[in-house]
C-alpha positions in Angstrom: -16.4 36.1 63.9 -13.4 34.6 62.4 -15.0 31.2 62.7 -18.1 32.4 60.8 -15.6 34.1 58.0 -13.9 30.7 57.7 -16.8 28.6 57.3 -17.7 31.3 54.5 -14.5 30.8 52.6 -14.7 27.1 53.2 -17.9 26.8 51.5 -16.0 28.7 48.5 -13.0 27.1 48.4 -14.6 23.5 48.7 -12.1 21.9 50.3 -10.3 22.9 53.7 -7.0 21.5 52.4 -7.1 25.2 50.2 -7.3 27.4 53.3 -4.8 28.4 55.8 -4.4 30.2 59.0 -5.6 33.3 60.1 -3.6 36.3 58.7 -5.1 39.4 60.2 -8.4 41.7 60.4 -9.0 44.8 59.2 -11.7 47.5 60.0 -12.8 49.9 57.0 -15.5 51.7 58.4 -18.6 49.7 59.0 -16.9 46.7 57.4 -14.5 44.1 58.8 -12.2 42.3 56.5 -10.7 38.9 57.7 -7.8 37.6 55.7 -6.7 33.7 55.6 -3.5 32.1 53.7 -4.6 30.5 50.6 -3.1 26.9 50.0 -4.2 26.3 46.6 -1.6 25.2 44.3 -2.2 27.6 41.9 -2.2 30.7 43.9 0.8 30.6 46.1 1.3 33.8 48.4 -2.4 35.0 47.8 -4.9 34.7 50.5 -8.9 34.7 51.0 -10.4 37.8 52.0 -13.9 37.9 53.9 -16.1 41.4 54.3 -18.4 40.9 57.3 -21.0 43.5 58.0 -22.9 44.0 61.2 -22.1 43.3 64.8 -22.5 40.5 67.5 -25.3 37.8 66.1 -26.4 40.0 62.8 -23.1 39.6 60.9 -23.8 39.3 57.3 -21.3 38.6 54.7 -20.7 41.4 52.1 -18.0 39.6 49.8 -15.7 36.9 49.5 -12.7 37.2 47.4 -8.9 36.4 46.7 -6.4 38.8 46.5 -2.5 38.7 46.0 -0.1 39.2 48.8 3.8 39.9 48.6 5.4 37.8 46.1 2.1 36.3 44.5 2.4 36.0 40.4 -0.2 38.7 39.3 -1.4 38.9 35.8 0.4 41.7 33.8 -1.5 45.4 32.9 -3.9 45.0 30.3 -2.7 46.3 27.0 -4.8 46.6 23.8 -4.0 43.9 21.2 -2.7 46.9 19.0 0.2 47.6 21.6 1.0 43.9 22.2 1.7 42.9 18.7 5.2 42.5 18.5 7.9 42.2 15.2 7.4 38.7 13.9 4.0 38.2 15.1 2.2 39.3 11.9 1.2 36.6 9.7 -0.8 35.9 6.3 -4.4 37.5 7.0 -3.3 39.5 9.8 -4.2 43.5 9.9 -2.7 45.9 12.4 -4.4 48.9 12.1 -2.5 52.4 12.1 -3.4 55.2 14.9 -4.6 58.6 13.1 -2.4 60.2 15.4 0.6 58.3 15.2 3.7 60.8 15.6 5.7 58.7 13.4 3.7 59.7 10.4 3.0 62.9 8.7 0.7 64.2 5.8 2.0 63.5 2.3 1.7 66.4 0.2 0.8 65.5 -3.5 1.5 68.7 -5.1 4.6 70.7 -5.2 4.0 74.5 -3.8 5.2 77.2 -5.9 6.7 79.2 -3.2 9.3 77.3 -1.5 8.6 79.1 1.4 5.4 77.6 2.0 6.8 74.2 2.2 6.5 72.8 5.8 9.3 71.6 7.6 10.7 68.3 6.9 8.3 68.4 3.5 8.2 65.4 1.2 6.3 64.4 -1.9 3.5 61.8 -1.2 3.4 60.2 -4.5 -0.5 59.0 -4.2 0.1 58.1 -0.4 -1.8 60.0 2.3 1.0 60.0 4.9 4.6 59.7 4.8 7.4 59.1 7.6 7.7 62.0 10.3 11.0 62.9 11.3 9.9 60.9 14.5 9.8 57.8 12.1 12.9 58.2 10.6 14.7 58.3 13.6 12.9 55.7 15.1 13.6 53.3 12.0 17.4 54.1 11.8 17.8 53.5 15.5 16.0 50.1 15.1 18.2 49.2 11.8 21.4 50.0 13.4 21.0 48.4 16.8 19.6 45.3 14.7 22.0 42.3 13.0 22.6 44.2 10.0 24.0 47.3 11.9 27.3 48.1 12.9 27.4 46.5 16.4 26.3 43.3 15.3 29.1 40.5 15.8 29.6 39.4 12.4 30.3 43.4 11.4 32.8 43.5 14.1 34.6 40.5 13.0 34.4 42.0 8.8 37.6 43.4 7.3 35.7 45.7 5.2 32.5 47.8 5.6 29.4 47.2 3.4 30.1 51.4 2.1 32.9 49.7 0.2 31.5 46.5 -1.3 30.1 46.1 -4.9 27.3 44.0 -3.5 25.6 47.2 -1.8 22.9 48.3 -3.7 22.3 52.2 -2.9 18.7 53.5 -2.0 17.5 57.1 -2.7 16.1 59.4 -0.2 17.3 60.5 3.1 18.2 56.9 4.2 20.5 56.3 1.3 23.2 58.6 3.2 23.3 55.5 5.7 21.9 52.6 4.9 21.6 50.3 1.5 20.5 47.0 0.2 22.9 43.8 0.4 22.4 41.8 -2.7 25.1 39.1 -2.0 23.3 35.7 -1.6 26.0 34.3 0.6 26.0 36.9 2.7 23.8 36.5 6.1 22.1 40.4 5.0 21.0 39.3 1.6 18.1 41.3 0.7 18.3 43.5 4.0 18.8 46.9 4.5 22.4 47.3 6.2 23.7 50.1 7.5 27.0 51.4 5.8 29.4 50.7 8.5 28.2 47.3 8.8 30.2 44.4 7.3 30.5 40.8 6.7 32.8 38.1 5.3 31.5 38.3 1.7 33.0 41.3 0.8 33.7 42.2 -2.6 37.4 43.2 -2.0 38.3 39.9 -0.7 39.8 37.8 -3.9 40.9 34.2 -4.2 44.7 34.1 -3.6 46.3 31.5 -5.8 48.0 28.8 -4.0 51.6 28.5 -4.8 52.6 24.8 -6.4 56.1 23.4 -5.4 58.2 22.4 -8.0 61.1 20.1 -7.6 64.2 21.4 -9.2 65.4 19.6 -11.9 68.9 18.2 -11.8 70.5 17.3 -15.3 73.5 15.1 -15.1 75.7 15.8 -17.8 79.0 13.8 -16.6 77.7 10.1 -16.4 75.9 8.1 -19.3 73.7 5.0 -19.3 75.7 1.7 -20.7 74.1 0.2 -23.5 73.7 -3.5 -23.9 74.7 -4.2 -27.8 73.7 -7.7 -27.5 69.9 -6.7 -26.9 69.9 -4.5 -29.8 68.9 -5.8 -33.3 69.9 -3.3 -36.2 69.5 -4.1 -39.5 71.3 -1.8 -42.4 70.4 -1.4 -45.9 73.0 -1.7 -48.8 74.6 1.5 -49.4 74.8 1.9 -53.0 77.9 3.6 -54.2 77.9 6.7 -55.5 79.4 8.3 -58.8 83.2 8.4 -58.3 83.2 6.7 -55.1 86.3 3.9 -54.5 85.1 1.4 -52.1 87.6 1.4 -49.5 88.5 -2.6 -49.7 89.7 -2.6 -53.4 93.3 -2.7 -53.6 93.9 -0.7 -56.5 92.2 2.4 -55.1 92.7 4.7 -52.4 90.3 6.9 -50.8 90.5 10.3 -52.1 89.3 13.6 -50.6 85.3 13.4 -51.1 85.4 9.9 -51.0 83.1 8.2 -48.8 83.8 4.4 -47.4 81.7 2.4 -45.3 82.4 1.2 -41.8 84.9 -1.6 -41.3 82.5 -3.2 -39.0 79.5 -2.8 -41.1 78.0 -6.1 -42.6 75.1 -5.4 -45.0 72.4 -7.6 -44.4 73.8 -9.2 -41.0 72.5 -8.7 -37.3 75.2 -6.7 -35.3 74.8 -9.5 -32.9 76.2 -11.9 -34.8 
């Protein structure tokens, strides 16, 4: 029986190099299952299985298949496409349907009830929307945003000097989320245009200002005890003739003496000549 089963497996496998040793034999009612190790390079830890029916010389093959063993690589459990789409997968032209019974949504009411007692729990005006976020949907979004890159646990927030709630670049939003989130409007921030938690933060906070850098100034020393010698031989001075004023007697005239108020020219002044001479 084992040889008959092996020959059947070889016919399906197409090569003896892909069929290994006999593993076991199992009786399932009138069906005998014989298993052989698989040596196929694409199916490690799998094995060939042959279902035989009958006894003695009247044995027929019911089915031949491969099944995974311990440690075999298996195909993940099938999920519909709508459940396999992850954030970032949606591209231009793609459409993702919303289930009618999605518990994250609730009917959006289009009219304000006259009696406030008739308003359902978490009532919200739909504003031409058929459905709005339910409490489950709000909680799901809040948890996802707070645990992401724009939440308080992000590394950039842990190293930030101030929270977003005190930043001038934060745009407030209305509704229930306005008490916990806002929108960043700073082009330098990594969260620009993103919804950020109020306790998020980054290094582009508006309270961080540029401090003026002090400029070192050398102390000015004024020496008023020494003076620079002037080389008179290198200086040429031309003096102009000074006309004597009225009632002024030249000092070099022998018949006159300088009186009070009289002006006498210097003794070494030589009109029209270079002092170097």
